C-alpha positions in Angstrom: -33.8 20.8 -19.2 -30.2 20.2 -17.9 -27.8 18.3 -19.1 -25.3 17.9 -16.3 -27.8 17.3 -13.8 -30.7 15.0 -12.4 -33.9 15.4 -9.8 -33.5 13.4 -6.8 -36.8 12.1 -6.3 -36.5 11.9 -2.8 -36.8 15.8 -1.8 -36.7 17.2 -5.6 -33.3 19.0 -5.1 -31.0 19.0 -8.7 -28.1 17.2 -8.2 -24.9 16.8 -10.1 -25.4 13.8 -12.3 -21.6 12.1 -12.3 -20.5 10.8 -15.5 -16.7 9.5 -15.2 -15.2 7.0 -16.7 -11.9 5.1 -15.5 -9.1 7.1 -15.8 -11.0 10.5 -16.0 -9.4 13.3 -13.8 -11.7 15.2 -12.0 -13.3 18.1 -13.1 -14.0 20.1 -10.0 -13.5 19.3 -6.2 -17.1 19.3 -5.8 -17.2 15.8 -7.1 -15.2 14.5 -4.7 -15.7 14.1 -0.6 -13.1 15.9 1.4 -12.8 16.1 5.1 -10.2 18.5 6.2 -8.7 15.6 9.2 -7.3 13.1 8.3 -9.3 10.9 10.4 -12.4 11.3 8.7 -10.8 10.9 5.6 -9.7 7.8 6.3 -13.4 7.1 7.5 -15.3 8.2 4.3 -12.5 5.9 2.0 -13.2 3.2 4.4 -17.2 3.5 3.1 -16.1 2.9 -0.5 -17.2 -0.6 -1.2 -15.7 -3.5 -3.8 -16.3 -2.5 -7.3 -17.6 1.1 -6.6 -15.7 4.1 -8.4 -13.6 6.9 -6.4 -10.9 9.0 -6.8 -7.3 8.6 -5.9 -4.0 11.2 -6.3 -1.9 10.2 -8.5 1.9 10.7 -8.5 1.6 14.0 -10.5 -1.0 15.4 -8.3 -4.5 14.9 -10.1 -7.5 12.8 -8.7 -8.1 10.7 -11.2 -11.3 7.7 -11.3 -10.4 4.2 -10.1 -12.4 1.3 -9.0 -12.0 -0.9 -6.2 -11.4 -4.1 -7.5 -10.1 -6.0 -4.2 -10.1 -5.3 -0.3 -8.4 -6.5 2.5 -5.2 -7.1 4.7 -2.1 -6.6 3.0 1.7 -6.9 4.5 2.8 -3.2 6.1 5.6 -2.4 4.2 8.2 0.3 4.1 10.0 1.2 1.1 13.5 0.2 0.1 14.1 2.0 -2.9 17.8 -0.4 -3.6 15.8 -3.7 -3.4 12.3 -3.2 -3.7 10.7 -3.3 -0.5 10.5 -5.4 3.2 8.0 -5.2 5.5 8.2 -3.9 8.9 9.3 -7.4 10.3 12.3 -7.8 8.1 11.0 -10.3 5.3 11.3 -9.3 1.6 8.1 -8.4 -0.2 6.9 -7.3 -3.7 5.1 -4.0 -2.7 3.3 -3.8 -5.8 1.9 -7.7 -5.3 -1.5 -8.4 -4.0 -1.5 -10.9 -2.0 -4.4 -13.6 -2.0 -5.4 -14.6 1.4 -3.7 -17.9 1.5 0.2 -16.4 0.6 -0.3 -14.6 3.9 1.0 -16.3 7.3 0.9 -15.4 11.1 4.2 -13.7 10.9 3.4 -11.1 8.5 2.4 -7.4 9.8 -0.9 -6.8 7.8 -3.0 -3.6 7.0 -6.6 -3.1 5.4 -5.8 -2.0 1.9 -7.4 -1.1 -1.2 -6.5 -2.3 -4.8 -7.7 -0.1 -7.5 -7.9 -0.4 -11.1 -6.7 2.9 -12.4 -7.2 2.7 -16.4 -8.6 0.8 -19.3 -5.5 -0.7 -19.6 -6.0 -2.8 -16.2 -3.1 -1.4 -14.5 -3.4 -1.2 -10.4 -2.3 0.3 -7.5 -2.5 -0.3 -3.9 -3.0 2.1 -1.2 -3.0 1.3 2.8 -5.5 2.6 5.1 -2.8 4.6 6.4 -2.7 6.8 3.0 -6.4 6.4 2.6 -6.7 10.0 4.0 -4.1 11.4 1.6 -5.0 9.5 -1.6 -8.6 8.3 -1.5 -11.9 9.9 -1.9 -15.1 9.2 -2.3 -17.6 10.3 -5.3 -20.0 13.0 -4.2 -22.6 11.1 -6.5 -25.5 14.3 -4.9 -26.5 11.7 -2.6 -24.1 13.9 -0.4 -25.5 17.6 -1.0 -22.4 19.1 0.4 -22.4 23.1 0.1 -18.6 24.1 -0.7 -17.2 26.3 2.4 -14.0 26.8 1.1 -13.3 31.0 0.5 -9.8 30.1 -0.6 -9.2 29.3 -3.9 -5.8 27.7 -3.0 -7.5 25.0 -1.3 -9.7 24.3 -3.8 -7.2 23.7 -6.4 -5.5 21.5 -4.0 -8.9 19.1 -3.1 -8.2 20.2 0.9 -11.9 21.7 1.1 -14.2 20.1 3.4 -17.5 18.9 2.1 -20.6 18.0 4.3 
């Protein structure tokens, strides 16, 4: 018996058993569902539900396992390095704060967002929808039999290969 695989009861094929813990670095791009277009990547990320595991791209470029703690509308913001940030309507905001529904008002420009727990210390990261295609990947849990179509090793390392 293969220690790293499980049998799919529906079709009898062997699928990788993805055993990742919170904060683990992706072992292979094959463990992620990756699309070439940003639009498809955003649609794929949108399928991730609350409390599900996924991969997020960290500032160091590594893809690590995170858990979706919440999903909801959040203020659209643009970074202002000197003062934290402002929303697109000029209001001050805290870019690291997850706003509860009762903290939002009609004057705010809102965007679908996800709040991720990124490690066992409870640190979190907020990613807005316009960035999901670049920074969020679903786990390829074996339910998606995705033959690898990359021929270029640098694309494999960069995580830009397409899986279908």
